All heavy atoms as TSV, in Angstrom:
chain	resi	resn	atom	element	x	y	z
A	1	MET	N	N	2.581	-5.809	-0.120
A	1	MET	CA	C	2.421	-5.264	1.204
A	1	MET	C	C	2.836	-6.337	2.205
A	1	MET	O	O	2.437	-7.491	2.076
A	1	MET	CB	C	0.969	-4.848	1.452
A	1	MET	CG	C	0.703	-4.427	2.888
A	1	MET	SD	S	-1.026	-4.087	3.237
A	1	MET	CE	C	-1.089	-2.370	2.834
A	2	ILE	N	N	3.656	-5.930	3.179
A	2	ILE	CA	C	4.078	-6.822	4.244
A	2	ILE	C	C	3.655	-6.197	5.564
A	2	ILE	O	O	3.942	-5.031	5.830
A	2	ILE	CB	C	5.603	-7.027	4.242
A	2	ILE	CG1	C	6.059	-7.614	2.903
A	2	ILE	CG2	C	6.024	-7.923	5.397
A	2	ILE	CD1	C	7.563	-7.643	2.727
A	3	VAL	N	N	2.954	-6.988	6.395
A	3	VAL	CA	C	2.521	-6.513	7.704
A	3	VAL	C	C	2.944	-7.540	8.753
A	3	VAL	O	O	2.524	-8.691	8.703
A	3	VAL	CB	C	0.991	-6.306	7.771
A	3	VAL	CG1	C	0.594	-5.704	9.112
A	3	VAL	CG2	C	0.508	-5.443	6.627
A	4	ASP	N	N	3.796	-7.118	9.683
A	4	ASP	CA	C	4.254	-7.976	10.778
A	4	ASP	C	C	4.519	-7.108	11.987
A	4	ASP	O	O	5.325	-6.183	11.924
A	4	ASP	CB	C	5.515	-8.734	10.366
A	4	ASP	CG	C	5.978	-9.720	11.431
A	4	ASP	OD1	O	5.312	-9.840	12.479
A	4	ASP	OD2	O	7.015	-10.371	11.225
A	5	ASP	N	N	3.854	-7.400	13.099
A	5	ASP	CA	C	3.975	-6.556	14.275
A	5	ASP	C	C	4.995	-7.048	15.294
A	5	ASP	O	O	5.423	-6.293	16.143
A	5	ASP	CB	C	2.619	-6.414	14.967
A	5	ASP	CG	C	2.176	-7.697	15.641
A	5	ASP	OD1	O	2.424	-8.775	15.074
A	5	ASP	OD2	O	1.588	-7.642	16.727
A	6	GLU	N	N	5.415	-8.301	15.250
A	6	GLU	CA	C	6.261	-8.845	16.308
A	6	GLU	C	C	7.745	-8.547	16.142
A	6	GLU	O	O	8.410	-8.174	17.080
A	6	GLU	CB	C	6.058	-10.355	16.405
A	6	GLU	CG	C	4.693	-10.718	16.955
A	6	GLU	CD	C	4.551	-12.204	17.149
A	6	GLU	OE1	O	5.556	-12.870	17.447
A	6	GLU	OE2	O	3.424	-12.696	17.008
A	7	GLN	N	N	8.271	-8.755	14.970
A	7	GLN	CA	C	9.695	-8.562	14.725
A	7	GLN	C	C	9.882	-7.337	13.838
A	7	GLN	O	O	9.616	-7.407	12.643
A	7	GLN	CB	C	10.280	-9.797	14.038
A	7	GLN	CG	C	10.114	-11.071	14.816
A	7	GLN	CD	C	10.984	-11.104	16.063
A	7	GLN	OE1	O	12.033	-10.471	16.101
A	7	GLN	NE2	N	10.550	-11.807	17.069
A	8	PRO	N	N	10.335	-6.228	14.387
A	8	PRO	CA	C	10.450	-5.006	13.578
A	8	PRO	C	C	11.437	-5.121	12.419
A	8	PRO	O	O	11.398	-4.321	11.499
A	8	PRO	CB	C	10.904	-3.948	14.574
A	8	PRO	CG	C	11.402	-4.677	15.755
A	8	PRO	CD	C	10.756	-6.033	15.767
A	9	ASP	N	N	12.314	-6.135	12.439
A	9	ASP	CA	C	13.285	-6.267	11.354
A	9	ASP	C	C	12.839	-7.226	10.256
A	9	ASP	O	O	13.440	-7.247	9.179
A	9	ASP	CB	C	14.644	-6.703	11.899
A	9	ASP	CG	C	14.587	-8.023	12.652
A	9	ASP	OD1	O	13.512	-8.368	13.177
A	9	ASP	OD2	O	15.615	-8.705	12.717
A	10	ILE	N	N	11.790	-8.002	10.471
A	10	ILE	CA	C	11.348	-8.971	9.469
A	10	ILE	C	C	10.817	-8.264	8.216
A	10	ILE	O	O	11.243	-8.562	7.101
A	10	ILE	CB	C	10.286	-9.932	10.028
A	10	ILE	CG1	C	10.949	-10.924	10.982
A	10	ILE	CG2	C	9.581	-10.685	8.901
A	10	ILE	CD1	C	9.997	-11.901	11.622
A	11	ALA	N	N	9.877	-7.348	8.379
A	11	ALA	CA	C	9.274	-6.671	7.230
A	11	ALA	C	C	10.313	-5.898	6.405
A	11	ALA	O	O	10.350	-6.041	5.188
A	11	ALA	CB	C	8.133	-5.760	7.681
A	12	PRO	N	N	11.196	-5.111	7.026
A	12	PRO	CA	C	12.210	-4.405	6.218
A	12	PRO	C	C	13.165	-5.356	5.491
A	12	PRO	O	O	13.564	-5.086	4.360
A	12	PRO	CB	C	12.960	-3.551	7.238
A	12	PRO	CG	C	12.021	-3.385	8.366
A	12	PRO	CD	C	11.210	-4.645	8.413
A	13	ASN	N	N	13.530	-6.470	6.125
A	13	ASN	CA	C	14.427	-7.422	5.471
A	13	ASN	C	C	13.751	-8.114	4.301
A	13	ASN	O	O	14.378	-8.339	3.259
A	13	ASN	CB	C	14.968	-8.446	6.471
A	13	ASN	CG	C	16.022	-7.860	7.377
A	13	ASN	OD1	O	16.738	-6.949	7.002
A	13	ASN	ND2	N	16.116	-8.380	8.582
A	14	LEU	N	N	12.479	-8.462	4.444
A	14	LEU	CA	C	11.737	-9.026	3.318
A	14	LEU	C	C	11.619	-8.011	2.188
A	14	LEU	O	O	11.729	-8.359	1.013
A	14	LEU	CB	C	10.354	-9.495	3.757
A	14	LEU	CG	C	10.312	-10.755	4.620
A	14	LEU	CD1	C	8.905	-10.980	5.160
A	14	LEU	CD2	C	10.768	-11.959	3.819
A	15	LYS	N	N	11.399	-6.757	2.545
A	15	LYS	CA	C	11.320	-5.680	1.542
A	15	LYS	C	C	12.616	-5.597	0.745
A	15	LYS	O	O	12.598	-5.531	-0.491
A	15	LYS	CB	C	11.025	-4.345	2.234
A	15	LYS	CG	C	11.010	-3.137	1.305
A	15	LYS	CD	C	10.790	-1.863	2.109
A	15	LYS	CE	C	10.911	-0.625	1.273
A	15	LYS	NZ	N	9.708	-0.246	0.593
A	16	ILE	N	N	13.741	-5.619	1.436
A	16	ILE	CA	C	15.047	-5.560	0.771
A	16	ILE	C	C	15.204	-6.742	-0.180
A	16	ILE	O	O	15.638	-6.579	-1.323
A	16	ILE	CB	C	16.186	-5.536	1.811
A	16	ILE	CG1	C	16.196	-4.212	2.555
A	16	ILE	CG2	C	17.539	-5.793	1.139
A	16	ILE	CD1	C	17.080	-4.184	3.786
A	17	GLY	N	N	14.839	-7.929	0.288
A	17	GLY	CA	C	14.956	-9.115	-0.546
A	17	GLY	C	C	14.090	-9.065	-1.790
A	17	GLY	O	O	14.502	-9.478	-2.864
A	18	LEU	N	N	12.896	-8.539	-1.671
A	18	LEU	CA	C	11.983	-8.465	-2.814
A	18	LEU	C	C	12.355	-7.352	-3.787
A	18	LEU	O	O	12.144	-7.469	-4.987
A	18	LEU	CB	C	10.542	-8.279	-2.337
A	18	LEU	CG	C	9.913	-9.487	-1.658
A	18	LEU	CD1	C	8.586	-9.100	-0.995
A	18	LEU	CD2	C	9.699	-10.608	-2.658
A	19	GLU	N	N	12.897	-6.278	-3.281
A	19	GLU	CA	C	13.213	-5.138	-4.145
A	19	GLU	C	C	14.617	-5.203	-4.754
A	19	GLU	O	O	14.922	-4.418	-5.654
A	19	GLU	CB	C	13.069	-3.830	-3.362
A	19	GLU	CG	C	11.634	-3.494	-3.038
A	19	GLU	CD	C	11.477	-2.165	-2.319
A	19	GLU	OE1	O	12.434	-1.676	-1.696
A	19	GLU	OE2	O	10.368	-1.621	-2.373
A	20	CYS	N	N	15.471	-6.127	-4.306
A	20	CYS	CA	C	16.865	-6.124	-4.774
A	20	CYS	C	C	17.052	-6.778	-6.141
A	20	CYS	O	O	18.109	-6.615	-6.748
A	20	CYS	CB	C	17.771	-6.812	-3.756
A	20	CYS	SG	S	17.652	-8.605	-3.736
A	21	ASP	N	N	16.078	-7.497	-6.658
A	21	ASP	CA	C	16.205	-8.152	-7.960
A	21	ASP	C	C	16.168	-7.097	-9.059
A	21	ASP	O	O	15.184	-6.387	-9.223
A	21	ASP	CB	C	15.074	-9.165	-8.150
A	21	ASP	CG	C	15.248	-10.015	-9.390
A	21	ASP	OD1	O	16.181	-9.759	-10.174
A	21	ASP	OD2	O	14.450	-10.940	-9.575
A	22	GLU	N	N	17.229	-6.980	-9.814
A	22	GLU	CA	C	17.321	-5.946	-10.850
A	22	GLU	C	C	16.432	-6.229	-12.054
A	22	GLU	O	O	16.057	-5.317	-12.775
A	22	GLU	CB	C	18.770	-5.792	-11.300
A	22	GLU	CG	C	19.679	-5.268	-10.213
A	22	GLU	CD	C	21.140	-5.195	-10.630
A	22	GLU	OE1	O	21.427	-5.401	-11.820
A	22	GLU	OE2	O	21.982	-4.930	-9.763
A	23	ASP	N	N	16.101	-7.502	-12.291
A	23	ASP	CA	C	15.270	-7.868	-13.443
A	23	ASP	C	C	13.800	-7.551	-13.215
A	23	ASP	O	O	13.076	-7.205	-14.138
A	23	ASP	CB	C	15.427	-9.346	-13.775
A	23	ASP	CG	C	16.847	-9.674	-14.235
A	23	ASP	OD1	O	17.506	-8.782	-14.811
A	23	ASP	OD2	O	17.288	-10.803	-13.996
A	24	ASP	N	N	13.348	-7.701	-11.991
A	24	ASP	CA	C	11.949	-7.419	-11.643
A	24	ASP	C	C	11.920	-6.225	-10.708
A	24	ASP	O	O	12.720	-6.115	-9.793
A	24	ASP	CB	C	11.310	-8.622	-10.944
A	24	ASP	CG	C	11.242	-9.835	-11.841
A	24	ASP	OD1	O	10.835	-9.679	-13.003
A	24	ASP	OD2	O	11.599	-10.932	-11.379
A	25	GLU	N	N	10.991	-5.338	-10.958
A	25	GLU	CA	C	10.866	-4.189	-10.076
A	25	GLU	C	C	9.642	-4.364	-9.192
A	25	GLU	O	O	8.512	-4.243	-9.644
A	25	GLU	CB	C	10.753	-2.899	-10.886
A	25	GLU	CG	C	12.039	-2.559	-11.604
A	25	GLU	CD	C	12.031	-1.148	-12.154
A	25	GLU	OE1	O	11.285	-0.302	-11.630
A	25	GLU	OE2	O	12.771	-0.890	-13.102
A	26	PHE	N	N	9.897	-4.689	-7.934
A	26	PHE	CA	C	8.826	-4.815	-6.958
A	26	PHE	C	C	8.846	-3.586	-6.058
A	26	PHE	O	O	9.898	-3.194	-5.564
A	26	PHE	CB	C	9.014	-6.067	-6.082
A	26	PHE	CG	C	8.912	-7.359	-6.840
A	26	PHE	CD1	C	10.030	-8.132	-7.079
A	26	PHE	CD2	C	7.686	-7.809	-7.299
A	26	PHE	CE1	C	9.937	-9.329	-7.768
A	26	PHE	CE2	C	7.582	-9.000	-7.992
A	26	PHE	CZ	C	8.714	-9.759	-8.222
A	27	ASN	N	N	7.704	-2.994	-5.874
A	27	ASN	CA	C	7.552	-1.916	-4.905
A	27	ASN	C	C	6.850	-2.508	-3.703
A	27	ASN	O	O	5.732	-3.019	-3.830
A	27	ASN	CB	C	6.748	-0.761	-5.488
A	27	ASN	CG	C	7.468	-0.106	-6.644
A	27	ASN	OD1	O	8.663	0.119	-6.569
A	27	ASN	ND2	N	6.753	0.190	-7.716
A	28	VAL	N	N	7.483	-2.453	-2.553
A	28	VAL	CA	C	6.974	-3.103	-1.354
A	28	VAL	C	C	6.711	-2.071	-0.275
A	28	VAL	O	O	7.595	-1.273	0.057
A	28	VAL	CB	C	7.977	-4.157	-0.838
A	28	VAL	CG1	C	7.424	-4.854	0.397
A	28	VAL	CG2	C	8.306	-5.173	-1.925
A	29	ASP	N	N	5.503	-2.085	0.276
A	29	ASP	CA	C	5.165	-1.262	1.436
A	29	ASP	C	C	5.181	-2.160	2.658
A	29	ASP	O	O	4.642	-3.270	2.623
A	29	ASP	CB	C	3.771	-0.648	1.279
A	29	ASP	CG	C	3.703	0.351	0.133
A	29	ASP	OD1	O	4.692	1.053	-0.100
A	29	ASP	OD2	O	2.642	0.417	-0.521
A	30	THR	N	N	5.789	-1.705	3.746
A	30	THR	CA	C	5.849	-2.487	4.977
A	30	THR	C	C	5.186	-1.731	6.117
A	30	THR	O	O	5.245	-0.497	6.188
A	30	THR	CB	C	7.301	-2.814	5.370
A	30	THR	OG1	O	8.011	-1.605	5.601
A	30	THR	CG2	C	7.995	-3.621	4.290
A	31	PHE	N	N	4.567	-2.498	6.998
A	31	PHE	CA	C	3.892	-1.927	8.163
A	31	PHE	C	C	4.102	-2.836	9.356
A	31	PHE	O	O	4.131	-4.057	9.222
A	31	PHE	CB	C	2.390	-1.760	7.901
A	31	PHE	CG	C	2.085	-0.853	6.744
A	31	PHE	CD1	C	1.877	-1.364	5.476
A	31	PHE	CD2	C	2.025	0.516	6.922
A	31	PHE	CE1	C	1.614	-0.550	4.396
A	31	PHE	CE2	C	1.764	1.356	5.851
A	31	PHE	CZ	C	1.557	0.825	4.590
A	32	ASN	N	N	4.222	-2.236	10.549
A	32	ASN	CA	C	4.320	-2.990	11.789
A	32	ASN	C	C	3.035	-2.866	12.604
A	32	ASN	O	O	2.985	-3.313	13.741
A	32	ASN	CB	C	5.507	-2.497	12.624
A	32	ASN	CG	C	6.821	-2.761	11.946
A	32	ASN	OD1	O	7.427	-1.857	11.406
A	32	ASN	ND2	N	7.256	-4.004	11.945
A	33	ASN	N	N	2.014	-2.288	12.013
A	33	ASN	CA	C	0.744	-2.060	12.697
A	33	ASN	C	C	-0.388	-2.340	11.714
A	33	ASN	O	O	-0.428	-1.754	10.625
A	33	ASN	CB	C	0.718	-0.598	13.180
A	33	ASN	CG	C	-0.547	-0.230	13.881
A	33	ASN	OD1	O	-1.627	-0.325	13.314
A	33	ASN	ND2	N	-0.420	0.223	15.118
A	34	SER	N	N	-1.310	-3.222	12.107
A	34	SER	CA	C	-2.398	-3.605	11.197
A	34	SER	C	C	-3.357	-2.447	10.905
A	34	SER	O	O	-3.860	-2.335	9.784
A	34	SER	CB	C	-3.164	-4.804	11.755
A	34	SER	OG	O	-3.687	-4.516	13.040
A	35	ILE	N	N	-3.591	-1.588	11.863
A	35	ILE	CA	C	-4.475	-0.426	11.653
A	35	ILE	C	C	-3.840	0.527	10.632
A	35	ILE	O	O	-4.512	1.018	9.720
A	35	ILE	CB	C	-4.736	0.325	12.981
A	35	ILE	CG1	C	-5.375	-0.595	14.010
A	35	ILE	CG2	C	-5.572	1.572	12.753
A	35	ILE	CD1	C	-6.801	-0.987	13.726
A	36	GLU	N	N	-2.550	0.757	10.772
A	36	GLU	CA	C	-1.841	1.626	9.828
A	36	GLU	C	C	-1.833	1.011	8.427
A	36	GLU	O	O	-2.013	1.711	7.433
A	36	GLU	CB	C	-0.410	1.851	10.304
A	36	GLU	CG	C	0.382	2.793	9.447
A	36	GLU	CD	C	1.817	2.969	9.929
A	36	GLU	OE1	O	2.172	2.464	10.992
A	36	GLU	OE2	O	2.573	3.619	9.194
A	37	ALA	N	N	-1.635	-0.300	8.358
A	37	ALA	CA	C	-1.650	-0.986	7.059
A	37	ALA	C	C	-3.008	-0.837	6.390
A	37	ALA	O	O	-3.094	-0.558	5.189
A	37	ALA	CB	C	-1.309	-2.464	7.236
A	38	LEU	N	N	-4.077	-1.016	7.144
A	38	LEU	CA	C	-5.424	-0.891	6.595
A	38	LEU	C	C	-5.699	0.526	6.101
A	38	LEU	O	O	-6.258	0.719	5.025
A	38	LEU	CB	C	-6.466	-1.301	7.639
A	38	LEU	CG	C	-7.920	-1.256	7.201
A	38	LEU	CD1	C	-8.167	-2.194	6.021
A	38	LEU	CD2	C	-8.826	-1.627	8.368
A	39	SER	N	N	-5.268	1.516	6.859
A	39	SER	CA	C	-5.536	2.899	6.453
A	39	SER	C	C	-4.708	3.318	5.233
A	39	SER	O	O	-5.075	4.252	4.532
A	39	SER	CB	C	-5.282	3.863	7.619
A	39	SER	OG	O	-3.925	3.896	7.958
A	40	ASN	N	N	-3.608	2.627	4.968
A	40	ASN	CA	C	-2.769	2.943	3.807
A	40	ASN	C	C	-2.974	1.988	2.645
A	40	ASN	O	O	-2.296	2.121	1.619
A	40	ASN	CB	C	-1.294	2.925	4.213
A	40	ASN	CG	C	-0.914	4.120	5.040
A	40	ASN	OD1	O	-0.772	5.214	4.528
A	40	ASN	ND2	N	-0.791	3.916	6.339
A	41	TYR	N	N	-3.884	1.041	2.778
A	41	TYR	CA	C	-4.133	0.058	1.723
A	41	TYR	C	C	-4.681	0.749	0.470
A	41	TYR	O	O	-5.529	1.635	0.568
A	41	TYR	CB	C	-5.128	-0.999	2.201
A	41	TYR	CG	C	-5.441	-2.017	1.144
A	41	TYR	CD1	C	-4.566	-3.045	0.871
A	41	TYR	CD2	C	-6.614	-1.935	0.400
A	41	TYR	CE1	C	-4.841	-3.980	-0.107
A	41	TYR	CE2	C	-6.903	-2.863	-0.583
A	41	TYR	CZ	C	-6.008	-3.877	-0.832
A	41	TYR	OH	O	-6.289	-4.795	-1.817
A	42	LYS	N	N	-4.172	0.337	-0.686
A	42	LYS	CA	C	-4.613	0.909	-1.961
A	42	LYS	C	C	-5.247	-0.206	-2.788
A	42	LYS	O	O	-4.561	-1.156	-3.180
A	42	LYS	CB	C	-3.419	1.507	-2.710
A	42	LYS	CG	C	-2.682	2.562	-1.942
A	42	LYS	CD	C	-1.360	2.911	-2.597
A	42	LYS	CE	C	-0.531	3.742	-1.643
A	42	LYS	NZ	N	0.855	3.322	-1.618
A	43	THR	N	N	-6.513	-0.113	-3.057
A	43	THR	CA	C	-7.223	-1.126	-3.828
A	43	THR	C	C	-6.597	-1.294	-5.206
A	43	THR	O	O	-6.334	-0.318	-5.898
A	43	THR	CB	C	-8.708	-0.754	-3.980
A	43	THR	OG1	O	-9.276	-0.586	-2.679
A	43	THR	CG2	C	-9.475	-1.835	-4.725
A	44	GLY	N	N	-6.344	-2.546	-5.589
A	44	GLY	CA	C	-5.793	-2.851	-6.900
A	44	GLY	C	C	-4.309	-2.563	-7.047
A	44	GLY	O	O	-3.745	-2.727	-8.121
A	45	HIS	N	N	-3.658	-2.138	-5.979
A	45	HIS	CA	C	-2.243	-1.759	-6.036
A	45	HIS	C	C	-1.300	-2.921	-5.770
A	45	HIS	O	O	-0.201	-2.965	-6.301
A	45	HIS	CB	C	-1.986	-0.637	-5.032
A	45	HIS	CG	C	-0.593	-0.107	-5.031
A	45	HIS	ND1	N	-0.113	0.751	-5.989
A	45	HIS	CD2	C	0.446	-0.324	-4.185
A	45	HIS	CE1	C	1.153	1.042	-5.730
A	45	HIS	NE2	N	1.514	0.400	-4.645
A	46	TYR	N	N	-1.742	-3.887	-4.960
A	46	TYR	CA	C	-0.856	-4.952	-4.505
A	46	TYR	C	C	-1.130	-6.264	-5.226
A	46	TYR	O	O	-2.270	-6.664	-5.396
A	46	TYR	CB	C	-1.009	-5.164	-2.995
A	46	TYR	CG	C	-0.673	-3.925	-2.197
A	46	TYR	CD1	C	-1.670	-3.130	-1.648
A	46	TYR	CD2	C	0.651	-3.540	-2.018
A	46	TYR	CE1	C	-1.359	-1.990	-0.934
A	46	TYR	CE2	C	0.965	-2.400	-1.312
A	46	TYR	CZ	C	-0.033	-1.633	-0.768
A	46	TYR	OH	O	0.279	-0.500	-0.072
A	47	ASP	N	N	-0.045	-6.940	-5.619
A	47	ASP	CA	C	-0.141	-8.267	-6.209
A	47	ASP	C	C	0.037	-9.351	-5.149
A	47	ASP	O	O	-0.346	-10.500	-5.363
A	47	ASP	CB	C	0.933	-8.470	-7.282
A	47	ASP	CG	C	0.709	-7.566	-8.486
A	47	ASP	OD1	O	-0.466	-7.367	-8.849
A	47	ASP	OD2	O	1.691	-7.058	-9.040
A	48	LEU	N	N	0.616	-9.001	-4.014
A	48	LEU	CA	C	0.905	-9.969	-2.962
A	48	LEU	C	C	0.763	-9.303	-1.606
A	48	LEU	O	O	1.242	-8.183	-1.400
A	48	LEU	CB	C	2.337	-10.501	-3.117
A	48	LEU	CG	C	2.853	-11.448	-2.047
A	48	LEU	CD1	C	2.084	-12.773	-2.091
A	48	LEU	CD2	C	4.343	-11.703	-2.233
A	49	LEU	N	N	0.106	-10.000	-0.676
A	49	LEU	CA	C	0.006	-9.543	0.709
A	49	LEU	C	C	0.640	-10.594	1.598
A	49	LEU	O	O	0.252	-11.758	1.551
A	49	LEU	CB	C	-1.456	-9.357	1.135
A	49	LEU	CG	C	-2.304	-8.373	0.342
A	49	LEU	CD1	C	-3.749	-8.419	0.827
A	49	LEU	CD2	C	-1.755	-6.969	0.463
A	50	LEU	N	N	1.623	-10.198	2.399
A	50	LEU	CA	C	2.211	-11.074	3.409
A	50	LEU	C	C	1.768	-10.521	4.754
A	50	LEU	O	O	2.218	-9.451	5.174
A	50	LEU	CB	C	3.736	-11.085	3.313
A	50	LEU	CG	C	4.328	-11.635	2.028
A	50	LEU	CD1	C	5.844	-11.477	2.028
A	50	LEU	CD2	C	3.962	-13.096	1.850
A	51	LEU	N	N	0.855	-11.245	5.400
A	51	LEU	CA	C	0.232	-10.749	6.622
A	51	LEU	C	C	0.513	-11.667	7.798
A	51	LEU	O	O	0.343	-12.879	7.701
A	51	LEU	CB	C	-1.288	-10.648	6.436
A	51	LEU	CG	C	-1.786	-9.858	5.229
A	51	LEU	CD1	C	-3.290	-9.997	5.094
A	51	LEU	CD2	C	-1.382	-8.402	5.358
A	52	ASP	N	N	0.918	-11.076	8.907
A	52	ASP	CA	C	1.063	-11.804	10.157
A	52	ASP	C	C	-0.343	-12.176	10.618
A	52	ASP	O	O	-1.256	-11.347	10.583
A	52	ASP	CB	C	1.755	-10.902	11.180
A	52	ASP	CG	C	2.059	-11.598	12.488
A	52	ASP	OD1	O	1.726	-12.779	12.632
A	52	ASP	OD2	O	2.652	-10.942	13.363
A	53	VAL	N	N	-0.543	-13.409	11.043
A	53	VAL	CA	C	-1.875	-13.846	11.453
A	53	VAL	C	C	-2.220	-13.325	12.840
A	53	VAL	O	O	-3.326	-12.833	13.065
A	53	VAL	CB	C	-1.982	-15.390	11.417
A	53	VAL	CG1	C	-3.305	-15.858	11.981
A	53	VAL	CG2	C	-1.809	-15.891	10.000
A	54	LYS	N	N	-1.279	-13.385	13.775
A	54	LYS	CA	C	-1.544	-12.960	15.155
A	54	LYS	C	C	-1.072	-11.530	15.369
A	54	LYS	O	O	0.117	-11.267	15.560
A	54	LYS	CB	C	-0.825	-13.884	16.132
A	54	LYS	CG	C	-1.370	-15.283	16.150
A	54	LYS	CD	C	-0.660	-16.095	17.198
A	54	LYS	CE	C	-1.198	-17.507	17.228
A	54	LYS	NZ	N	-0.519	-18.312	18.249
A	55	MET	N	N	-2.040	-10.607	15.308
A	55	MET	CA	C	-1.742	-9.202	15.568
A	55	MET	C	C	-2.846	-8.639	16.451
A	55	MET	O	O	-3.994	-9.070	16.360
A	55	MET	CB	C	-1.679	-8.393	14.258
A	55	MET	CG	C	-0.531	-8.743	13.362
A	55	MET	SD	S	-0.398	-7.654	11.919
A	55	MET	CE	C	-1.777	-8.202	10.924
A	56	PRO	N	N	-2.513	-7.662	17.297
A	56	PRO	CA	C	-3.560	-7.024	18.099
A	56	PRO	C	C	-4.445	-6.132	17.223
A	56	PRO	O	O	-4.066	-5.771	16.118
A	56	PRO	CB	C	-2.770	-6.185	19.104
A	56	PRO	CG	C	-1.451	-5.958	18.466
A	56	PRO	CD	C	-1.189	-7.148	17.585
A	57	ASN	N	N	-5.597	-5.820	17.710
A	57	ASN	CA	C	-6.581	-4.969	17.032
A	57	ASN	C	C	-7.202	-5.685	15.835
A	57	ASN	O	O	-8.357	-6.034	15.867
A	57	ASN	CB	C	-5.998	-3.622	16.598
A	57	ASN	CG	C	-5.442	-2.825	17.747
A	57	ASN	OD1	O	-6.062	-2.742	18.786
A	57	ASN	ND2	N	-4.268	-2.277	17.575
A	58	ILE	N	N	-6.471	-5.876	14.774
A	58	ILE	CA	C	-6.962	-6.573	13.581
A	58	ILE	C	C	-5.954	-7.655	13.234
A	58	ILE	O	O	-4.786	-7.352	12.971
A	58	ILE	CB	C	-7.102	-5.603	12.381
A	58	ILE	CG1	C	-8.061	-4.466	12.684
A	58	ILE	CG2	C	-7.555	-6.360	11.143
A	58	ILE	CD1	C	-8.124	-3.410	11.602
A	59	ASN	N	N	-6.387	-8.931	13.249
A	59	ASN	CA	C	-5.442	-9.997	12.892
A	59	ASN	C	C	-5.330	-10.100	11.381
A	59	ASN	O	O	-6.057	-9.454	10.633
A	59	ASN	CB	C	-5.828	-11.323	13.547
A	59	ASN	CG	C	-7.108	-11.928	13.016
A	59	ASN	OD1	O	-7.369	-11.917	11.818
A	59	ASN	ND2	N	-7.913	-12.468	13.911
A	60	GLY	N	N	-4.424	-10.929	10.910
A	60	GLY	CA	C	-4.175	-11.052	9.479
A	60	GLY	C	C	-5.380	-11.488	8.673
A	60	GLY	O	O	-5.582	-11.039	7.552
A	61	PHE	N	N	-6.188	-12.393	9.246
A	61	PHE	CA	C	-7.393	-12.850	8.542
A	61	PHE	C	C	-8.410	-11.722	8.396
A	61	PHE	O	O	-9.000	-11.527	7.338
A	61	PHE	CB	C	-8.032	-14.043	9.269
A	61	PHE	CG	C	-7.194	-15.283	9.252
A	61	PHE	CD1	C	-6.691	-15.791	10.428
A	61	PHE	CD2	C	-6.900	-15.931	8.064
A	61	PHE	CE1	C	-5.904	-16.939	10.423
A	61	PHE	CE2	C	-6.127	-17.072	8.037
A	61	PHE	CZ	C	-5.620	-17.595	9.222
A	62	GLU	N	N	-8.608	-10.954	9.460
A	62	GLU	CA	C	-9.544	-9.824	9.406
A	62	GLU	C	C	-9.035	-8.727	8.470
A	62	GLU	O	O	-9.822	-8.093	7.751
A	62	GLU	CB	C	-9.757	-9.245	10.810
A	62	GLU	CG	C	-10.435	-10.200	11.751
A	62	GLU	CD	C	-10.389	-9.742	13.197
A	62	GLU	OE1	O	-9.406	-9.086	13.581
A	62	GLU	OE2	O	-11.323	-10.072	13.937
A	63	LEU	N	N	-7.741	-8.506	8.485
A	63	LEU	CA	C	-7.154	-7.488	7.612
A	63	LEU	C	C	-7.346	-7.867	6.142
A	63	LEU	O	O	-7.629	-7.017	5.312
A	63	LEU	CB	C	-5.666	-7.334	7.919
A	63	LEU	CG	C	-4.893	-6.262	7.175
A	63	LEU	CD1	C	-5.507	-4.870	7.415
A	63	LEU	CD2	C	-3.439	-6.270	7.601
A	64	TYR	N	N	-7.231	-9.149	5.834
A	64	TYR	CA	C	-7.395	-9.624	4.462
A	64	TYR	C	C	-8.820	-9.425	3.960
A	64	TYR	O	O	-9.036	-9.025	2.829
A	64	TYR	CB	C	-7.002	-11.089	4.356
A	64	TYR	CG	C	-7.253	-11.673	2.990
A	64	TYR	CD1	C	-6.421	-11.357	1.916
A	64	TYR	CD2	C	-8.321	-12.515	2.757
A	64	TYR	CE1	C	-6.639	-11.863	0.679
A	64	TYR	CE2	C	-8.554	-13.039	1.498
A	64	TYR	CZ	C	-7.710	-12.726	0.458
A	64	TYR	OH	O	-7.944	-13.234	-0.785
A	65	ILE	N	N	-9.777	-9.666	4.810
A	65	ILE	CA	C	-11.195	-9.572	4.423
A	65	ILE	C	C	-11.564	-8.119	4.268
A	65	ILE	O	O	-12.139	-7.627	3.410
A	65	ILE	CB	C	-12.112	-10.230	5.457
A	65	ILE	CG1	C	-11.838	-11.707	5.481
A	65	ILE	CG2	C	-13.574	-9.974	5.161
A	65	ILE	CD1	C	-12.527	-12.461	6.583
């Protein structure tokens, strides 16, 4: 899961980079809103979370907890 609210192109570009490796199959969900990311979070589904620390409403630290 990648969550970044400031640069709308960062999360999609990271997604492309992670999913383009043919040997490993990574499924990446991207969000530009921390509230939306939280409501779509799936327990036990993600091996890695890349979270922006400075976000309105819920920051990266609060989203992680």
